[in-house]
C-alpha positions in Angstrom: 0.0 0.0 0.0 1.3 3.5 -0.9 2.0 6.1 1.7 -1.0 8.2 0.5 -3.3 5.2 0.7 -2.2 4.4 4.2 -2.7 8.0 5.2 -6.2 8.1 3.8 -7.0 4.8 5.5 -5.8 6.1 8.8 -7.9 9.2 8.5 -11.0 7.1 7.6 -10.4 4.9 10.7 -10.3 8.0 12.9 -13.6 9.2 11.5 -15.1 5.8 12.1 -14.0 5.9 15.8 -15.4 9.4 16.2 -18.7 8.1 14.8 -18.8 5.3 17.3 -18.0 7.7 20.1 -20.8 10.0 18.8 -23.2 7.0 18.9 -22.2 6.3 22.6 -22.8 10.0 23.5 -26.2 10.1 21.8 -27.2 6.8 23.5 -26.2 8.1 26.9 -28.4 11.2 26.5 -31.6 9.0 26.2 -32.1 8.9 30.0 -31.7 12.6 30.4 -34.1 13.5 27.5 -36.6 10.9 28.8 -36.6 12.4 32.3 -37.4 15.9 30.9 -40.1 14.5 28.5 -41.8 12.6 31.3 -42.6 16.0 33.0 -45.4 16.4 30.5 -46.0 13.1 28.8 -46.9 9.7 30.2 -44.2 7.0 29.5 -46.2 5.3 26.8 -47.1 8.6 25.1 -43.5 9.7 25.2 -42.5 6.4 23.6 -45.2 6.7 20.9 -44.1 10.2 20.0 -40.5 9.2 19.8 -41.3 6.2 17.6 -43.6 8.0 15.2 -41.2 10.9 14.6 -38.3 8.5 14.1 -40.2 6.3 11.7 -41.2 9.3 9.6 -37.6 10.4 9.4 -36.1 7.0 8.8 -38.5 5.9 6.1 -37.3 8.2 3.3 -33.7 7.7 4.3 -34.1 3.9 3.9 -36.0 4.2 0.7 -33.2 6.2 -1.0 -30.3 4.4 0.7 -31.1 0.7 0.7 -30.3 -1.0 -2.5 -33.5 -2.4 -4.1 -35.7 -0.5 -1.6 -38.0 -1.9 1.0 -40.0 -5.1 0.5 -43.0 -6.7 2.3 -41.2 -10.1 2.6 -38.2 -8.4 4.2 -40.6 -6.7 6.6 -42.1 -10.1 7.6 -38.6 -11.8 8.0 -37.6 -9.0 10.3 -40.8 -9.1 12.4 -39.3 -11.0 15.5 -36.4 -8.6 15.6 -38.8 -5.6 15.3 -40.9 -6.8 18.2 -37.8 -7.0 20.4 -37.0 -3.4 19.4 -40.5 -2.3 20.4 -40.3 -4.2 23.7 -37.1 -2.4 24.5 -38.5 1.0 23.7 -41.6 0.4 25.8 -39.9 -1.1 28.8 -37.3 1.7 28.8 -39.9 4.4 28.5 -41.8 3.0 31.5 -38.9 1.9 33.6 -36.9 5.2 33.4 -39.7 6.9 35.3 -39.0 4.7 38.3 -35.2 4.6 38.3 -32.2 6.9 37.8 -30.2 7.7 34.7 -27.0 6.3 36.2 -28.5 3.0 37.3 -30.1 2.5 33.8 -26.8 3.0 32.1 -25.1 0.5 34.3 -27.8 -2.1 33.7 -27.4 -1.5 29.9 -23.7 -2.3 30.2 -24.9 -5.9 30.7 -26.1 -6.1 27.1 -22.9 -7.5 25.6 -22.9 -10.2 28.3 -26.5 -11.0 27.6 -25.6 -11.2 23.9 -22.9 -13.7 24.7 -25.4 -15.9 26.6 -27.9 -15.7 23.7 -25.2 -16.5 21.2 -24.3 -19.6 23.2 -27.9 -20.8 23.4 -29.1 -20.0 19.9 -25.9 -19.9 17.8 -23.9 -22.6 19.7 -20.9 -20.3 20.0 -18.1 -21.6 22.2 -18.1 -20.4 25.8 -14.5 -19.9 27.2 -13.4 -19.5 30.7 -13.0 -15.7 30.3 -16.5 -15.4 29.0 -17.9 -17.4 32.0 -16.0 -15.2 34.5 -17.2 -12.0 32.7 -20.8 -13.2 32.6 -20.7 -14.0 36.3 -19.2 -10.6 37.2 -21.6 -8.7 35.0 -24.7 -10.5 36.5 -23.3 -9.9 40.0 -23.0 -6.1 39.2 -26.7 -6.0 38.2 -27.7 -8.0 41.3 -26.0 -5.3 43.4 -28.1 -2.6 41.8 -31.3 -4.6 42.2 -30.7 -5.4 45.9 -29.7 -1.8 46.6 -32.9 -0.6 45.1 -35.1 -2.6 47.5 -35.5 0.6 49.5 -37.7 1.9 46.8 -36.1 5.4 46.8 -34.7 7.4 44.0 -32.5 9.5 46.3 -29.6 7.1 46.4 -29.2 6.9 42.6 -30.1 3.2 42.6 -33.7 3.7 41.6 -36.6 1.4 42.6 -36.8 -2.4 42.1 -39.7 -2.0 39.7 -37.9 0.6 37.6 -34.6 -1.4 37.5 -36.5 -4.7 36.7 -38.1 -2.9 33.7 -34.7 -1.5 32.6 -33.3 -5.0 32.8 -36.2 -6.3 30.7 -35.4 -3.5 28.2 -31.7 -4.6 28.2 -32.7 -8.2 27.5 -34.9 -7.1 24.7 -32.1 -5.0 23.2 -29.7 -7.9 23.4 -32.2 -10.1 21.6 -32.7 -7.4 19.0 -28.9 -7.2 18.5 -28.6 -11.0 18.0 -31.5 -11.1 15.6 -30.3 -8.1 13.7 -26.8 -9.7 13.4 -28.4 -12.7 11.8 -30.7 -10.7 9.5 -27.9 -8.3 8.5 -26.3 -11.2 6.5 -29.1 -10.9 3.9 -30.6 -7.4 4.6 -29.2 -3.9 4.8 -28.7 -2.5 8.4 -30.8 0.7 7.6 -33.5 -1.5 6.2 -33.7 -3.4 9.4 -33.8 -0.2 11.5 -36.6 1.1 9.3 -38.6 -2.1 9.7 -38.2 -2.0 13.4 -39.4 1.5 13.7 -42.4 0.9 11.3 -43.4 -2.1 13.4 -43.3 0.0 16.6 -45.2 2.8 14.9 -48.0 0.4 14.0 -48.2 -1.1 17.5 -48.0 2.2 19.5 -51.6 3.3 18.9 -52.8 0.2 20.7 -50.3 0.6 23.5 -51.1 4.3 24.2 -54.9 3.9 23.8 -55.5 3.2 27.6 -53.7 6.4 28.6 -55.8 8.3 26.0 -59.1 6.9 27.3 -58.2 7.7 30.9 -57.0 11.2 29.9 -53.5 10.4 31.3 -51.5 10.8 28.1 -50.4 14.3 29.2 -49.7 14.9 32.9 -49.6 18.7 32.8 -49.3 21.5 30.3 -46.9 20.6 27.6 -43.7 22.6 28.0 -41.2 23.4 25.3 -38.5 21.5 27.1 -40.6 18.3 27.3 -41.6 18.6 23.6 -38.1 19.2 22.5 -36.8 16.3 24.6 -39.3 13.9 23.0 -38.2 15.1 19.5 -34.6 14.8 20.6 -35.2 11.2 21.7 -36.5 10.5 18.2 -33.9 12.3 16.1 -30.8 12.0 18.3 -31.2 8.5 19.8 -33.5 6.5 17.5 -32.2 8.0 14.2 -28.8 9.6 14.9 -27.4 6.9 17.2 -28.3 4.1 14.9 -26.9 5.8 11.8 -23.7 6.8 13.5 -23.2 3.3 14.9 -23.9 1.5 11.6 -21.5 3.8 9.7 -18.8 3.6 12.4 -18.9 -0.2 12.9 -18.7 -0.8 9.1 -15.1 0.2 9.0 -14.1 -0.6 12.5 -14.2 -3.6 14.8 -16.2 -5.1 17.6 -13.3 -4.5 19.9 -13.2 -0.8 19.3 -17.0 -0.5 19.6 -17.1 -2.4 22.9 -14.2 -0.4 24.3 -15.9 2.9 23.5 -19.1 1.7 25.1 -17.4 2.1 28.5 -17.7 5.9 28.1 -21.5 5.7 28.4 -21.9 5.5 32.2 -19.2 8.2 32.7 -21.0 10.5 30.3 -24.3 9.8 32.1 -22.7 10.5 35.4 -21.3 13.8 34.1 -24.8 15.2 33.4 -27.0 13.2 35.8 -25.4 14.6 38.9 -25.6 18.4 38.1 -28.8 18.3 36.0 -30.9 15.6 37.6 -29.5 15.9 41.2 -28.4 12.3 41.3 -25.6 11.2 43.6 -23.1 8.4 43.7 -23.3 5.7 46.4 -21.0 2.8 47.5 -23.4 0.2 46.0 -23.4 2.1 42.7 -19.6 2.2 42.5 -19.3 -1.5 43.4 -21.9 -2.4 40.8 -20.1 -0.3 38.1 -16.7 -1.9 38.9 -18.1 -5.4 38.7 -19.9 -4.8 35.4 -16.9 -3.1 33.8 -14.5 -5.9 34.9 -17.0 -8.4 33.7 -17.2 -6.7 30.3 -13.4 -6.8 30.0 -13.3 -10.6 30.6 -16.4 -11.5 28.6 -16.1 -9.1 25.6 -12.9 -7.1 25.3 -10.4 -9.8 26.1 -11.8 -12.4 23.7 -12.2 -9.8 21.0 -8.6 -8.7 21.5 -7.3 -12.3 21.3 -9.3 -12.9 18.1 -7.9 -9.8 16.6 -4.4 -10.9 17.3 -5.1 -14.3 15.7 -6.5 -12.6 12.6 -3.4 -10.2 12.4 -1.1 -13.2 12.6 -3.0 -15.1 9.9 -2.8 -12.0 7.6 0.9 -11.7 8.2 1.5 -15.3 7.2 -0.5 -14.9 4.0 1.4 -11.7 3.1 4.7 -13.6 3.5 3.7 -16.6 1.4 2.0 -14.7 -1.4 5.2 -13.0 -2.9 7.0 -16.3 -3.1 4.2 -17.8 -5.1 4.0 -14.8 -7.3 7.8 -14.9 -8.1 7.6 -18.6 -8.9 4.6 -18.3 -11.2 6.1 -15.3 -12.9 9.3 -17.2 -13.6 7.4 -20.2 -14.9 5.4 -17.9 -17.3 8.5 -16.1 -18.7 10.7 -19.2 -18.9 13.3 -17.6 -16.7 15.5 -19.9 -14.6 14.5 -20.3 -11.0 17.2 -19.5 -8.5 19.1 -22.7 -7.7 19.3 -23.9 -4.2 22.7 -24.8 -2.9 23.6 -28.4 -3.3 24.5 -30.0 0.0 26.7 -32.5 -1.7 29.2 -29.8 -2.5 30.1 -29.7 1.2 30.6 -33.4 1.6 
Protein backbone atom coordinates (compact mmCIF):
# COMPACT_ATOMS: atom_id res chain seq x y z
CA UNK A 1 0.00 0.00 0.00
CA UNK A 2 1.32 3.46 -0.89
CA UNK A 3 1.97 6.12 1.71
CA UNK A 4 -0.99 8.20 0.46
CA UNK A 5 -3.34 5.23 0.65
CA UNK A 6 -2.18 4.39 4.16
CA UNK A 7 -2.70 8.01 5.23
CA UNK A 8 -6.22 8.06 3.82
CA UNK A 9 -7.04 4.76 5.50
CA UNK A 10 -5.79 6.11 8.85
CA UNK A 11 -7.94 9.24 8.49
CA UNK A 12 -11.00 7.14 7.62
CA UNK A 13 -10.35 4.94 10.67
CA UNK A 14 -10.26 8.02 12.91
CA UNK A 15 -13.61 9.21 11.53
CA UNK A 16 -15.10 5.76 12.15
CA UNK A 17 -13.96 5.86 15.77
CA UNK A 18 -15.39 9.36 16.18
CA UNK A 19 -18.70 8.13 14.75
CA UNK A 20 -18.81 5.30 17.31
CA UNK A 21 -18.02 7.75 20.10
CA UNK A 22 -20.83 10.00 18.85
CA UNK A 23 -23.19 7.02 18.93
CA UNK A 24 -22.24 6.35 22.57
CA UNK A 25 -22.78 10.01 23.50
CA UNK A 26 -26.19 10.09 21.81
CA UNK A 27 -27.21 6.84 23.46
CA UNK A 28 -26.23 8.08 26.92
CA UNK A 29 -28.44 11.16 26.45
CA UNK A 30 -31.58 8.99 26.22
CA UNK A 31 -32.09 8.85 30.00
CA UNK A 32 -31.73 12.64 30.40
CA UNK A 33 -34.10 13.46 27.53
CA UNK A 34 -36.63 10.90 28.80
CA UNK A 35 -36.59 12.45 32.29
CA UNK A 36 -37.42 15.87 30.85
CA UNK A 37 -40.08 14.50 28.49
CA UNK A 38 -41.82 12.65 31.34
CA UNK A 39 -42.57 15.97 33.03
CA UNK A 40 -45.42 16.44 30.52
CA UNK A 41 -46.03 13.08 28.83
CA UNK A 42 -46.86 9.67 30.18
CA UNK A 43 -44.18 7.02 29.55
CA UNK A 44 -46.18 5.32 26.78
CA UNK A 45 -47.10 8.62 25.14
CA UNK A 46 -43.45 9.68 25.18
CA UNK A 47 -42.46 6.37 23.60
CA UNK A 48 -45.17 6.68 20.94
CA UNK A 49 -44.15 10.23 19.99
CA UNK A 50 -40.51 9.15 19.81
CA UNK A 51 -41.26 6.16 17.58
CA UNK A 52 -43.62 8.01 15.23
CA UNK A 53 -41.20 10.87 14.60
CA UNK A 54 -38.26 8.50 14.13
CA UNK A 55 -40.22 6.31 11.70
CA UNK A 56 -41.20 9.32 9.58
CA UNK A 57 -37.57 10.42 9.39
CA UNK A 58 -36.05 6.97 8.82
CA UNK A 59 -38.52 5.85 6.11
CA UNK A 60 -37.34 8.20 3.30
CA UNK A 61 -33.70 7.67 4.30
CA UNK A 62 -34.09 3.89 3.95
CA UNK A 63 -36.01 4.18 0.65
CA UNK A 64 -33.23 6.18 -1.02
CA UNK A 65 -30.30 4.41 0.69
CA UNK A 66 -31.14 0.70 0.74
CA UNK A 67 -30.27 -1.03 -2.55
CA UNK A 68 -33.47 -2.36 -4.07
CA UNK A 69 -35.69 -0.47 -1.64
CA UNK A 70 -38.02 -1.95 0.98
CA UNK A 71 -40.04 -5.14 0.52
CA UNK A 72 -42.98 -6.75 2.29
CA UNK A 73 -41.19 -10.10 2.56
CA UNK A 74 -38.21 -8.44 4.19
CA UNK A 75 -40.56 -6.74 6.63
CA UNK A 76 -42.06 -10.10 7.64
CA UNK A 77 -38.64 -11.75 8.02
CA UNK A 78 -37.56 -8.97 10.35
CA UNK A 79 -40.76 -9.05 12.43
CA UNK A 80 -39.32 -10.97 15.47
CA UNK A 81 -36.41 -8.55 15.58
CA UNK A 82 -38.76 -5.58 15.29
CA UNK A 83 -40.91 -6.81 18.17
CA UNK A 84 -37.83 -7.00 20.39
CA UNK A 85 -37.01 -3.43 19.38
CA UNK A 86 -40.50 -2.30 20.35
CA UNK A 87 -40.33 -4.16 23.68
CA UNK A 88 -37.06 -2.44 24.46
CA UNK A 89 -38.46 1.02 23.75
CA UNK A 90 -41.61 0.37 25.79
CA UNK A 91 -39.87 -1.11 28.84
CA UNK A 92 -37.27 1.67 28.82
CA UNK A 93 -39.92 4.38 28.52
CA UNK A 94 -41.84 3.04 31.52
CA UNK A 95 -38.87 1.95 33.64
CA UNK A 96 -36.86 5.17 33.39
CA UNK A 97 -39.68 6.93 35.27
CA UNK A 98 -38.98 4.74 38.32
CA UNK A 99 -35.19 4.61 38.31
CA UNK A 100 -32.22 6.88 37.78
CA UNK A 101 -30.17 7.68 34.71
CA UNK A 102 -26.96 6.29 36.22
CA UNK A 103 -28.54 2.99 37.28
CA UNK A 104 -30.14 2.54 33.85
CA UNK A 105 -26.82 3.00 32.05
CA UNK A 106 -25.10 0.51 34.34
CA UNK A 107 -27.77 -2.10 33.66
CA UNK A 108 -27.43 -1.50 29.91
CA UNK A 109 -23.73 -2.33 30.21
CA UNK A 110 -24.94 -5.90 30.71
CA UNK A 111 -26.15 -6.07 27.08
CA UNK A 112 -22.88 -7.49 25.64
CA UNK A 113 -22.86 -10.18 28.33
CA UNK A 114 -26.49 -11.05 27.60
CA UNK A 115 -25.62 -11.21 23.91
CA UNK A 116 -22.89 -13.74 24.71
CA UNK A 117 -25.38 -15.91 26.60
CA UNK A 118 -27.86 -15.69 23.72
CA UNK A 119 -25.16 -16.52 21.17
CA UNK A 120 -24.26 -19.59 23.18
CA UNK A 121 -27.89 -20.76 23.42
CA UNK A 122 -29.10 -19.99 19.89
CA UNK A 123 -25.93 -19.94 17.76
CA UNK A 124 -23.89 -22.57 19.69
CA UNK A 125 -20.89 -20.29 19.98
CA UNK A 126 -18.08 -21.62 22.23
CA UNK A 127 -18.08 -20.44 25.84
CA UNK A 128 -14.54 -19.94 27.15
CA UNK A 129 -13.38 -19.51 30.73
CA UNK A 130 -12.97 -15.74 30.34
CA UNK A 131 -16.52 -15.42 29.03
CA UNK A 132 -17.86 -17.41 31.99
CA UNK A 133 -15.98 -15.19 34.46
CA UNK A 134 -17.15 -12.04 32.70
CA UNK A 135 -20.76 -13.21 32.61
CA UNK A 136 -20.71 -14.01 36.34
CA UNK A 137 -19.20 -10.62 37.23
CA UNK A 138 -21.64 -8.73 35.02
CA UNK A 139 -24.66 -10.47 36.48
CA UNK A 140 -23.26 -9.85 39.97
CA UNK A 141 -23.04 -6.13 39.24
CA UNK A 142 -26.68 -5.96 38.20
CA UNK A 143 -27.71 -7.96 41.29
CA UNK A 144 -26.00 -5.30 43.44
CA UNK A 145 -28.11 -2.61 41.76
CA UNK A 146 -31.34 -4.59 42.19
CA UNK A 147 -30.65 -5.41 45.85
CA UNK A 148 -29.68 -1.82 46.59
CA UNK A 149 -32.94 -0.58 45.06
CA UNK A 150 -35.12 -2.59 47.47
CA UNK A 151 -35.46 0.57 49.55
CA UNK A 152 -37.73 1.94 46.82
CA UNK A 153 -36.15 5.40 46.83
CA UNK A 154 -34.71 7.42 43.97
CA UNK A 155 -32.53 9.48 46.26
CA UNK A 156 -29.60 7.08 46.40
CA UNK A 157 -29.23 6.91 42.58
CA UNK A 158 -30.09 3.21 42.60
CA UNK A 159 -33.73 3.68 41.64
CA UNK A 160 -36.61 1.39 42.60
CA UNK A 161 -36.83 -2.35 42.14
CA UNK A 162 -39.72 -1.97 39.66
CA UNK A 163 -37.87 0.55 37.56
CA UNK A 164 -34.62 -1.42 37.48
CA UNK A 165 -36.49 -4.65 36.65
CA UNK A 166 -38.12 -2.91 33.67
CA UNK A 167 -34.75 -1.52 32.56
CA UNK A 168 -33.31 -5.04 32.85
CA UNK A 169 -36.18 -6.32 30.66
CA UNK A 170 -35.37 -3.54 28.18
CA UNK A 171 -31.70 -4.59 28.17
CA UNK A 172 -32.67 -8.23 27.52
CA UNK A 173 -34.93 -7.10 24.67
CA UNK A 174 -32.11 -4.98 23.19
CA UNK A 175 -29.67 -7.89 23.41
CA UNK A 176 -32.24 -10.10 21.63
CA UNK A 177 -32.68 -7.39 19.01
CA UNK A 178 -28.92 -7.23 18.49
CA UNK A 179 -28.65 -11.00 18.03
CA UNK A 180 -31.55 -11.15 15.59
CA UNK A 181 -30.28 -8.09 13.71
CA UNK A 182 -26.84 -9.69 13.43
CA UNK A 183 -28.40 -12.72 11.79
CA UNK A 184 -30.70 -10.68 9.55
CA UNK A 185 -27.91 -8.33 8.45
CA UNK A 186 -26.34 -11.18 6.49
CA UNK A 187 -29.13 -10.86 3.93
CA UNK A 188 -30.61 -7.39 4.62
CA UNK A 189 -29.20 -3.87 4.82
CA UNK A 190 -28.73 -2.45 8.37
CA UNK A 191 -30.77 0.68 7.63
CA UNK A 192 -33.49 -1.53 6.17
CA UNK A 193 -33.66 -3.45 9.44
CA UNK A 194 -33.77 -0.23 11.48
CA UNK A 195 -36.59 1.09 9.31
CA UNK A 196 -38.61 -2.14 9.65
CA UNK A 197 -38.20 -2.04 13.43
CA UNK A 198 -39.43 1.55 13.66
CA UNK A 199 -42.35 0.92 11.30
CA UNK A 200 -43.44 -2.10 13.36
CA UNK A 201 -43.33 -0.04 16.56
CA UNK A 202 -45.22 2.81 14.89
CA UNK A 203 -48.04 0.41 13.97
CA UNK A 204 -48.23 -1.07 17.47
CA UNK A 205 -47.99 2.17 19.47
CA UNK A 206 -51.63 3.33 18.90
CA UNK A 207 -52.82 0.19 20.71
CA UNK A 208 -50.28 0.63 23.49
CA UNK A 209 -51.06 4.29 24.16
CA UNK A 210 -54.85 3.90 23.83
CA UNK A 211 -55.49 3.17 27.57
CA UNK A 212 -53.71 6.41 28.56
CA UNK A 213 -55.77 8.34 26.02
CA UNK A 214 -59.05 6.89 27.29
CA UNK A 215 -58.16 7.69 30.92
CA UNK A 216 -56.96 11.17 29.90
CA UNK A 217 -53.51 10.37 31.32
CA UNK A 218 -51.49 10.78 28.15
CA UNK A 219 -50.41 14.26 29.22
CA UNK A 220 -49.71 14.89 32.91
CA UNK A 221 -49.56 18.66 32.78
CA UNK A 222 -49.32 21.47 30.30
CA UNK A 223 -46.85 20.56 27.58
CA UNK A 224 -43.67 22.56 28.00
CA UNK A 225 -41.20 23.37 25.26
CA UNK A 226 -38.51 21.47 27.15
CA UNK A 227 -40.62 18.29 27.30
CA UNK A 228 -41.61 18.56 23.63
CA UNK A 229 -38.05 19.20 22.47
CA UNK A 230 -36.85 16.30 24.63
CA UNK A 231 -39.33 13.92 22.99
CA UNK A 232 -38.22 15.12 19.55
CA UNK A 233 -34.59 14.78 20.64
CA UNK A 234 -35.21 11.16 21.66
CA UNK A 235 -36.51 10.45 18.16
CA UNK A 236 -33.89 12.31 16.14
CA UNK A 237 -30.77 11.96 18.29
CA UNK A 238 -31.25 8.50 19.79
CA UNK A 239 -33.52 6.51 17.47
CA UNK A 240 -32.15 7.95 14.20
CA UNK A 241 -28.80 9.62 14.89
CA UNK A 242 -27.38 6.95 17.18
CA UNK A 243 -28.32 4.07 14.86
CA UNK A 244 -26.95 5.83 11.77
CA UNK A 245 -23.66 6.80 13.46
CA UNK A 246 -23.19 3.32 14.91
CA UNK A 247 -23.90 1.54 11.63
CA UNK A 248 -21.50 3.80 9.72
CA UNK A 249 -18.78 3.55 12.36
CA UNK A 250 -18.89 -0.21 12.86
CA UNK A 251 -18.73 -0.78 9.09
CA UNK A 252 -15.06 0.19 8.96
CA UNK A 253 -14.08 -0.58 12.53
CA UNK A 254 -14.16 -3.64 14.77
CA UNK A 255 -16.24 -5.07 17.59
CA UNK A 256 -13.30 -4.51 19.93
CA UNK A 257 -13.25 -0.75 19.31
CA UNK A 258 -17.04 -0.48 19.58
CA UNK A 259 -17.07 -2.41 22.85
CA UNK A 260 -14.24 -0.36 24.32
CA UNK A 261 -15.92 2.95 23.47
CA UNK A 262 -19.11 1.69 25.11
CA UNK A 263 -17.40 2.10 28.48
CA UNK A 264 -17.72 5.88 28.06
CA UNK A 265 -21.53 5.69 28.37
CA UNK A 266 -21.89 5.49 32.17
CA UNK A 267 -19.24 8.16 32.71
CA UNK A 268 -21.01 10.53 30.29
CA UNK A 269 -24.30 9.82 32.05
CA UNK A 270 -22.75 10.52 35.45
CA UNK A 271 -21.32 13.79 34.14
CA UNK A 272 -24.79 15.21 33.41
CA UNK A 273 -27.00 13.24 35.82
CA UNK A 274 -25.36 14.64 38.94
CA UNK A 275 -25.56 18.38 38.06
CA UNK A 276 -28.77 18.32 35.98
CA UNK A 277 -30.89 15.62 37.64
CA UNK A 278 -29.53 15.90 41.19
CA UNK A 279 -28.43 12.27 41.34
CA UNK A 280 -25.58 11.19 43.59
CA UNK A 281 -23.09 8.37 43.73
CA UNK A 282 -23.26 5.65 46.37
CA UNK A 283 -21.02 2.82 47.49
CA UNK A 284 -23.36 0.19 45.99
CA UNK A 285 -23.37 2.05 42.69
CA UNK A 286 -19.58 2.19 42.54
CA UNK A 287 -19.29 -1.51 43.40
CA UNK A 288 -21.86 -2.40 40.76
CA UNK A 289 -20.10 -0.33 38.11
CA UNK A 290 -16.74 -1.90 38.91
CA UNK A 291 -18.14 -5.45 38.70
CA UNK A 292 -19.89 -4.82 35.39
CA UNK A 293 -16.88 -3.11 33.79
CA UNK A 294 -14.48 -5.88 34.87
CA UNK A 295 -17.03 -8.44 33.67
CA UNK A 296 -17.21 -6.75 30.28
CA UNK A 297 -13.42 -6.84 30.04
CA UNK A 298 -13.33 -10.60 30.59
CA UNK A 299 -16.44 -11.46 28.57
CA UNK A 300 -16.12 -9.13 25.57
CA UNK A 301 -12.93 -7.08 25.34
CA UNK A 302 -10.36 -9.77 26.13
CA UNK A 303 -11.82 -12.41 23.72
CA UNK A 304 -12.17 -9.78 20.98
CA UNK A 305 -8.57 -8.70 21.46
CA UNK A 306 -7.35 -12.30 21.29
CA UNK A 307 -9.35 -12.91 18.13
CA UNK A 308 -7.93 -9.76 16.59
CA UNK A 309 -4.37 -10.93 17.31
CA UNK A 310 -5.06 -14.28 15.67
CA UNK A 311 -6.47 -12.56 12.58
CA UNK A 312 -3.44 -10.25 12.38
CA UNK A 313 -1.08 -13.21 12.62
CA UNK A 314 -3.00 -15.06 9.90
CA UNK A 315 -2.83 -12.03 7.58
CA UNK A 316 0.90 -11.68 8.22
CA UNK A 317 1.49 -15.30 7.22
CA UNK A 318 -0.51 -14.86 4.02
CA UNK A 319 1.43 -11.70 3.11
CA UNK A 320 4.74 -13.57 3.53
CA UNK A 321 3.67 -16.56 1.43
CA UNK A 322 2.02 -14.69 -1.45
CA UNK A 323 5.16 -12.99 -2.92
CA UNK A 324 6.98 -16.34 -3.06
CA UNK A 325 4.16 -17.84 -5.08
CA UNK A 326 4.04 -14.79 -7.33
CA UNK A 327 7.78 -14.95 -8.07
CA UNK A 328 7.60 -18.65 -8.88
CA UNK A 329 4.60 -18.30 -11.16
CA UNK A 330 6.13 -15.28 -12.94
CA UNK A 331 9.32 -17.18 -13.60
CA UNK A 332 7.40 -20.16 -14.94
CA UNK A 333 5.43 -17.94 -17.35
CA UNK A 334 8.48 -16.11 -18.72
CA UNK A 335 10.65 -19.22 -18.92
CA UNK A 336 13.28 -17.64 -16.70
CA UNK A 337 15.47 -19.89 -14.64
CA UNK A 338 14.48 -20.26 -11.04
CA UNK A 339 17.15 -19.48 -8.46
CA UNK A 340 19.06 -22.66 -7.73
CA UNK A 341 19.26 -23.95 -4.20
CA UNK A 342 22.75 -24.77 -2.94
CA UNK A 343 23.63 -28.43 -3.31
CA UNK A 344 24.49 -29.96 0.02
CA UNK A 345 26.73 -32.54 -1.71
CA UNK A 346 29.25 -29.81 -2.46
CA UNK A 347 30.10 -29.68 1.20
CA UNK A 348 30.58 -33.44 1.55
